[in-house]
C-alpha positions in Angstrom: -54.5 103.0 -5.0 -53.8 99.1 -5.7 -58.0 98.6 -5.6 -58.4 101.3 -7.9 -55.5 100.2 -10.2 -57.1 96.7 -10.2 -60.2 98.0 -11.0 -59.2 100.2 -13.8 -57.3 97.6 -15.2 -60.2 95.0 -15.2 -62.8 97.9 -16.8 -59.7 98.4 -19.6 -60.0 94.1 -19.9 -63.9 94.4 -20.0 -64.0 97.5 -22.6 -61.2 95.4 -24.4 -63.6 92.1 -24.5 -66.8 93.6 -25.2 -64.9 95.5 -28.4 -63.7 92.3 -29.9 -67.3 91.5 -31.2 -68.6 93.5 -34.1 -71.9 93.8 -34.7 -72.9 95.8 -37.9 -75.4 98.3 -38.1 -77.8 98.6 -40.9 -77.0 97.5 -44.3 -75.9 100.5 -45.2 -72.9 100.6 -42.3 -72.5 97.0 -42.4 -68.6 96.8 -42.3 -66.5 95.2 -45.4 -63.3 93.7 -45.0 -61.2 92.0 -47.4 -60.4 88.2 -46.4 -56.8 89.2 -46.2 -57.6 91.6 -43.4 -59.4 89.0 -41.1 -56.4 86.1 -42.0 -57.9 84.7 -44.7 -56.8 83.5 -47.9 -58.6 85.1 -50.5 -57.7 82.1 -53.2 -59.9 80.1 -51.0 -63.0 82.7 -50.5 -62.7 83.0 -53.9 -63.0 79.4 -54.9 -66.0 79.0 -52.5 -67.9 82.3 -54.0 -67.0 80.2 -57.8 -68.0 76.8 -56.3 -71.7 78.3 -55.1 -72.0 79.9 -58.3 -71.4 76.9 -60.3 -73.4 74.6 -58.5 -76.8 76.6 -58.6 -80.0 74.7 -58.1 -81.8 73.1 -61.6 -85.2 73.7 -60.3 -87.5 75.9 -62.4 -87.5 79.4 -61.0 -91.1 80.2 -61.7 -91.7 78.8 -57.7 -95.2 78.2 -58.3 -94.8 76.4 -61.4 -91.9 74.3 -59.3 -94.3 73.3 -56.8 -96.6 71.8 -58.9 -94.0 70.2 -60.7 -91.3 68.8 -57.7 -93.8 66.9 -55.9 -95.1 68.8 -53.2 -98.4 70.3 -55.5 -99.2 66.1 -56.8 -99.5 65.5 -52.8 -103.2 64.8 -51.6 -104.5 68.3 -51.2 -101.2 69.7 -52.3 -102.5 72.8 -54.1 -100.7 75.9 -53.2 -102.8 78.3 -50.6 -99.9 80.5 -50.1 -98.2 83.6 -51.9 -95.2 82.3 -54.9 -92.5 84.4 -56.1 -89.8 84.0 -59.2 -86.9 83.5 -57.2 -83.5 85.1 -58.3 -80.2 84.1 -59.1 -77.5 81.7 -56.8 -76.9 84.3 -54.3 -74.7 84.5 -51.0 -72.6 86.2 -48.3 -70.0 85.2 -45.9 -69.2 86.5 -42.5 -66.2 86.2 -40.6 -66.5 88.1 -37.0 -69.4 89.7 -38.4 -67.6 91.4 -40.9 -68.6 90.8 -45.0 -65.9 89.5 -46.5 -67.8 88.2 -50.0 -71.1 88.7 -51.1 -72.6 87.7 -54.4 -75.3 87.5 -56.7 -78.3 89.6 -55.4 -78.1 89.8 -51.5 -80.5 92.4 -51.7 -83.3 90.8 -53.3 -86.2 89.6 -51.3 -87.3 85.7 -52.1 -88.5 82.6 -50.6 -86.5 81.0 -47.8 -89.1 78.2 -47.3 -88.6 76.1 -44.1 -85.7 78.7 -43.0 -88.9 80.0 -41.7 -89.3 77.5 -39.0 -86.1 79.0 -37.3 -88.0 82.2 -37.3 -91.2 80.7 -35.9 -89.2 78.6 -33.5 -87.6 81.8 -31.8 -91.0 83.5 -31.4 -91.8 80.3 -29.2 -88.3 81.3 -27.6 -89.5 84.7 -27.3 -92.7 83.6 -25.3 -90.9 81.3 -23.1 -88.3 83.9 -21.9 -91.3 86.3 -21.2 -93.0 83.7 -19.2 -95.7 83.1 -21.5 -95.0 79.2 -21.5 -93.8 78.2 -18.1 -92.2 74.8 -19.5 -91.7 73.3 -22.9 -92.9 69.8 -21.3 -96.2 71.7 -20.4 -99.1 70.3 -22.8 -100.1 72.7 -25.4 -103.5 71.8 -24.7 -103.8 74.0 -21.2 -102.9 77.0 -22.9 -104.9 76.9 -25.9 -108.2 78.5 -26.0 -111.2 77.9 -28.7 -109.7 79.2 -31.9 -112.9 81.2 -34.1 -111.9 80.6 -38.3 -112.2 83.8 -40.3 -114.5 82.0 -43.0 -117.3 83.1 -45.2 -120.8 82.3 -44.4 -121.7 78.9 -44.8 -125.2 79.5 -46.1 -128.2 80.6 -45.3 -129.4 77.2 -44.4 -128.6 76.8 -40.4 -130.3 73.8 -40.3 -127.5 72.1 -43.1 -124.8 73.0 -40.4 -126.5 72.1 -37.2 -124.1 70.8 -34.4 -121.2 71.2 -36.6 -118.3 72.3 -35.0 -117.4 76.4 -35.2 -114.0 76.8 -33.1 -110.6 74.8 -33.6 -109.6 73.0 -30.4 -106.8 71.0 -32.0 -105.5 69.4 -28.8 -108.4 67.6 -27.2 -108.5 64.5 -28.4 -106.8 61.6 -26.1 -103.9 61.4 -28.4 -102.8 65.3 -29.6 -103.9 66.1 -25.7 -100.5 64.3 -24.5 -99.0 66.7 -27.0 -95.9 69.3 -25.3 -94.4 72.7 -26.8 -91.2 70.0 -26.8 -92.9 67.7 -29.1 -93.8 70.5 -31.6 -90.9 72.2 -31.5 -88.8 68.8 -32.5 -91.2 67.7 -34.9 -91.9 64.2 -32.8 -95.8 65.0 -32.1 -97.7 62.9 -34.4 -100.4 65.6 -34.2 -103.7 63.8 -36.0 -106.0 66.4 -37.7 -106.6 68.9 -40.4 -105.1 72.4 -40.5 -106.1 75.0 -43.4 -107.2 72.3 -45.5 -104.2 70.2 -45.0 -104.5 66.8 -43.4 -101.7 65.9 -41.2 -101.2 62.2 -43.6 -101.2 64.1 -46.4 -98.1 66.0 -45.9 -95.1 63.8 -47.5 -97.5 61.0 -47.4 -95.1 57.4 -47.1 -96.2 54.3 -46.4 -99.2 52.1 -46.8 -101.7 54.4 -48.6 -104.8 52.6 -47.2 -103.2 53.2 -43.7 -102.3 56.6 -44.0 -105.4 58.1 -42.8 -106.7 55.3 -39.8 -102.7 54.3 -38.4 -102.6 54.3 -35.2 -100.9 56.9 -33.5 -97.1 56.6 -31.8 -96.7 57.9 -28.2 -95.6 61.8 -28.3 -91.9 62.5 -28.5 -90.9 58.6 -29.9 -91.2 59.8 -34.1 -89.4 62.0 -35.8 -91.7 63.7 -38.7 -91.0 66.5 -40.8 -94.6 67.8 -41.3 -95.5 71.6 -41.9 -99.2 70.7 -41.2 -97.9 70.4 -37.4 -95.5 73.1 -37.9 -98.3 75.7 -38.8 -100.1 74.3 -35.9 -97.1 75.7 -33.8 -98.1 78.8 -35.3 -101.7 79.0 -34.6 -100.5 77.8 -31.0 -97.9 81.0 -30.8 -100.1 83.2 -31.9 -102.7 82.1 -29.4 -100.5 82.8 -26.1 -99.1 85.8 -28.0 -102.9 87.0 -28.9 -101.5 89.1 -31.7 -99.7 88.6 -34.9 -96.4 86.4 -34.8 -95.3 89.1 -37.6 -95.2 91.8 -35.2 -94.0 89.1 -32.7 -90.4 88.7 -34.8 -90.4 92.5 -36.4 -90.2 94.2 -32.3 -88.6 91.7 -30.4 -85.8 90.2 -32.9 -85.5 91.5 -36.6 -85.9 95.3 -35.4 -83.5 94.8 -32.6 -80.8 93.4 -35.3 -81.3 96.0 -38.0 -83.0 94.0 -40.2 -84.0 95.7 -43.4 -87.7 96.8 -43.9 -88.2 94.3 -46.7 -88.9 91.3 -45.4 -92.9 89.7 -45.1 -94.0 86.7 -43.4 -97.0 85.4 -44.6 -99.6 83.0 -44.5 -102.2 81.7 -46.8 -105.5 82.5 -48.5 -107.3 80.7 -45.5 -105.2 80.8 -42.5 -106.8 83.6 -40.8 -108.6 83.8 -37.1 -110.7 86.2 -35.3 -108.6 87.2 -31.8 -110.1 89.6 -29.5 -112.3 91.0 -32.0 -109.5 91.3 -35.3 -109.0 89.4 -38.1 -105.3 87.6 -37.5 -103.3 86.2 -40.1 -101.5 82.5 -38.7 -98.4 82.6 -40.8 -96.4 79.5 -42.1 -93.5 77.8 -41.3 -92.6 77.7 -44.2 -92.9 77.4 -47.9 -94.5 74.0 -48.6 -97.9 75.5 -50.0 -96.7 78.8 -50.6 -96.5 81.3 -47.8 -93.5 81.4 -45.5 -90.6 83.7 -44.8 -89.8 86.4 -48.1 -86.6 87.7 -46.9 -83.0 88.6 -48.4 -79.3 87.5 -47.9 -78.5 90.2 -45.7 -81.7 89.6 -43.1 -81.0 85.9 -43.4 -76.8 86.6 -42.6 -78.1 88.9 -39.2 -80.4 86.4 -37.9 -77.5 83.2 -38.7 -74.9 85.7 -36.9 -77.7 86.2 -33.7 -77.8 82.4 -33.4 -74.0 82.6 -33.7 -73.9 85.0 -30.8 -76.0 82.6 -28.8 -78.9 85.0 -28.9 -77.0 88.0 -27.9 -77.2 91.4 -30.3 -74.7 94.2 -29.0 -75.6 94.0 -25.0 -79.2 92.8 -25.9 -79.9 89.3 -24.6 -82.6 88.8 -28.0 -83.3 84.7 -27.0 -82.2 83.6 -23.8 -78.6 81.2 -23.8 -81.4 79.0 -22.2 -83.6 79.0 -25.1 -80.3 78.5 -27.2 -78.9 75.2 -25.4 -82.5 73.7 -25.9 -82.6 74.6 -29.6 -79.2 73.1 -29.8 -79.6 70.1 -27.9 -80.4 66.9 -30.6 -83.7 65.1 -30.6 -83.6 61.8 -29.3 -85.8 60.5 -31.9 -83.4 62.2 -34.9 -79.5 63.2 -33.4 -79.4 65.8 -36.1 -82.1 67.9 -35.0 -83.0 70.7 -32.2 -85.5 72.8 -32.2 -87.4 73.7 -35.9 -85.0 74.1 -37.9 -82.1 74.4 -36.4 -80.2 71.5 -37.3 -77.1 70.0 -36.0 -74.0 68.2 -37.8 -74.2 65.4 -35.0 -70.7 63.5 -36.2 -70.2 65.2 -38.8 -72.9 63.3 -40.9 -74.6 66.1 -42.6 -71.2 68.5 -43.1 -68.5 66.7 -43.2 -66.1 69.4 -43.5 -67.6 71.4 -40.6 -66.7 71.2 -37.2 -69.6 68.8 -35.3 -70.5 72.2 -33.4 -71.3 73.8 -36.2 -75.1 74.2 -37.3 -77.4 75.3 -40.1 -80.7 76.6 -40.6 -81.9 75.3 -43.7 -84.9 75.3 -46.6 -85.8 74.2 -49.7 -84.3 76.1 -53.0 -81.8 75.1 -51.2 -81.5 77.8 -48.7 -79.1 77.8 -46.0 -77.7 79.8 -43.3 -74.5 77.7 -42.1 -73.6 79.0 -38.5 -70.1 78.0 -37.6 -68.9 79.1 -33.8 -65.9 77.7 -33.5 -64.4 79.5 -36.8 -67.1 82.3 -36.0 -68.3 81.9 -39.7 -72.0 82.6 -40.9 -72.7 81.4 -44.7 -75.9 82.6 -46.3 -76.0 80.0 -49.8 -79.3 80.8 -51.7 -80.2 78.5 -54.3 -77.5 76.0 -54.0 -77.8 72.3 -55.0 -78.0 70.5 -51.9 -75.0 68.1 -52.7 -72.9 71.4 -52.7 -73.6 72.4 -49.2 -70.8 70.7 -47.8 -68.3 72.1 -50.6 -68.9 75.9 -49.9 -68.4 75.3 -45.9 -65.2 73.2 -46.9 -63.6 76.1 -48.9 -64.6 78.8 -46.6 -63.2 76.8 -43.6 -59.8 75.8 -45.9 -59.3 79.7 -45.7 -58.6 79.8 -42.5 -56.0 77.1 -42.5 
């Protein structure tokens, strides 16, 4: 009898503990609660919303025009090659314990999210790692990479004009590039050399002496952090290679459908980022909107992804991303202690967000698009089209509502 009683008590506690974590169903079933119901100060939440709305990004809302005005379009080979979209108003959502306590703007509107896309991309690599398609993130990528046939128009009828030209892409065959591991690509420390989809690595955010940009000596992979979208797109190509199907399908099947995301998000590539694989044309999605494309998504689905990462890859009773992967994603990059895997930004020493705990992290993209994740306070904040300098201000006001 004693054993049965102990078992019953243990079972009861397991039910209670499991019930403490709320996971929303589809958007139509997502439970709203007032700040007061969750022990928050309503005035502070209202202040956070007002502050965010007062600090809307001043960038041109037509994001194609903005591309050519803000500098990216002025880079070498900076023409947009993916789709752009006119953005909506400053928008946001605040979750506490998984419940919506505030929303504003147009959270249902599908907009570009720029480099928040990188967090979705790295998660598809995490799914491959969890399934054994990648044995170790410290393996060189070259060992996993088959020759890639680009989908391209005919090169002319005179074959002799193209005799000897490479007809496949083998991006990891040089002495330098062959040393690059999955970890290097995920942490943006590869210093990969080459051109992909018409974008040379040196043309993305060029810096230093212009005469040395193309021919400079490469640094050892892993030693220097450099934010570079050409190399991000290379990771998308390598990931597609091991999955042997579009990463968009991988993301939908294994992450977005299980977390009840809407059917409105789209992950787009470039007009020329197409390959032939297994007899099929496959689009390689881009890792951001630097030249257009990337993830087009609404704020509700951003919040769901943020809540998934807050719960260390778990949704309801399903471990979608392994805790092992999430732990690696949240481990600082030696070359940049505020960066884990792309695009998991860390609050190391509270440098990036002084008002947030050091345990907080965020998925970040231009615009600014921020998905703030705070495990200590069980909070997720989505802030879209907010001035980057106002990120800490909205976080501070939400955290102040708890005190």
